[in-house]
C-alpha positions in Angstrom: 33.6 111.2 56.8 35.6 112.7 54.0 37.6 111.4 51.2 41.1 110.7 52.7 39.4 108.6 55.2 37.5 106.5 52.7 40.3 105.8 50.2 42.4 104.6 53.4 40.2 102.3 54.5 39.0 101.3 50.9 42.6 100.2 49.9 44.2 99.2 53.0 41.4 98.4 55.5 41.6 94.8 57.3 45.4 94.3 56.8 47.3 93.6 59.9 50.8 93.4 60.5 52.1 91.1 63.2 55.5 92.6 63.9 57.9 92.6 66.8 61.5 92.7 67.6 64.0 95.8 66.7 63.4 98.2 63.9 65.6 101.0 62.9 64.9 103.4 66.1 62.5 101.8 67.8 61.2 98.2 68.7 58.5 97.2 66.3 54.9 96.6 67.2 51.8 95.0 65.3 49.3 97.2 64.1 45.6 96.5 62.0 44.1 98.6 59.9 40.4 98.9 60.8 38.5 102.2 61.5 36.1 100.4 63.5 38.8 100.0 66.4 38.7 104.0 66.8 34.8 104.4 67.1 35.0 104.5 70.9 36.8 107.7 70.8 35.1 110.3 69.0 36.1 112.9 71.3 39.7 112.0 71.4 39.9 113.1 67.6 37.7 115.6 67.9 40.2 117.4 70.3 43.2 116.4 68.5 41.3 117.2 65.0 40.7 121.1 66.7 44.3 121.4 67.6 45.5 120.6 63.9 42.9 122.1 62.4 41.6 119.4 60.7 39.2 116.6 60.9 40.2 113.1 62.1 39.0 109.6 61.2 40.1 106.3 62.9 42.2 104.6 61.0 43.3 101.2 63.0 45.3 100.7 66.4 48.9 99.5 67.2 50.0 97.4 70.1 46.5 95.3 70.0 44.6 98.8 71.5 47.3 100.6 73.2 47.4 103.4 70.2 44.9 104.7 68.1 45.8 105.4 64.6 43.7 108.2 62.5 43.9 110.1 59.6 43.1 113.6 58.6 41.4 115.6 55.5 44.9 115.8 53.9 46.0 111.9 54.3 48.3 112.6 57.0 48.4 110.0 59.7 49.0 110.0 63.2 49.2 107.7 66.1 47.7 108.7 69.8 48.6 106.8 72.9 49.4 107.6 76.5 52.4 109.1 76.0 51.3 111.5 73.4 50.3 111.9 69.8 52.9 111.2 66.9 52.9 112.3 63.2 53.9 108.8 61.1 53.7 110.2 57.7 52.1 112.5 55.0 50.2 109.6 53.7 49.1 106.5 54.8 52.0 105.0 52.7 54.6 106.8 54.6 52.8 105.9 57.8 53.1 102.2 57.1 56.8 102.4 56.3 57.6 104.1 59.7 55.5 101.4 61.5 57.0 98.0 59.5 60.6 99.9 59.4 60.5 100.9 63.4 61.7 104.7 62.6 61.0 107.2 65.1 57.8 109.6 64.5 57.6 113.0 65.0 55.8 113.6 68.1 53.4 116.8 67.8 54.2 119.7 70.5 51.7 122.0 71.8 52.2 125.9 72.0 52.6 125.3 76.1 55.6 122.5 75.1 57.6 125.2 73.4 57.3 128.1 76.1 
């Protein structure tokens, strides 16, 4: 593990947000900050980490397991679901705000998406 993950777990681990309804740009969904939620997806985190050039650690889940939340070595937070990978914020505070307010995250793109 790396410091950004340990710090996020220590400060926010165990917090649950039972959100529903409209947000600023998207419907808000419930989310849980618990690294145990992502322990079953090490390959997924490893693959995305390689693409990003940074290690990833599980951070929690959205919508009762429909999306995995992850944090990288720089403290950036991502959401991974069946539609793709999403950048939630440069830190956990920004990511939590994105999720609570229902603002649209940035979709991660690959070189194939751009060409």
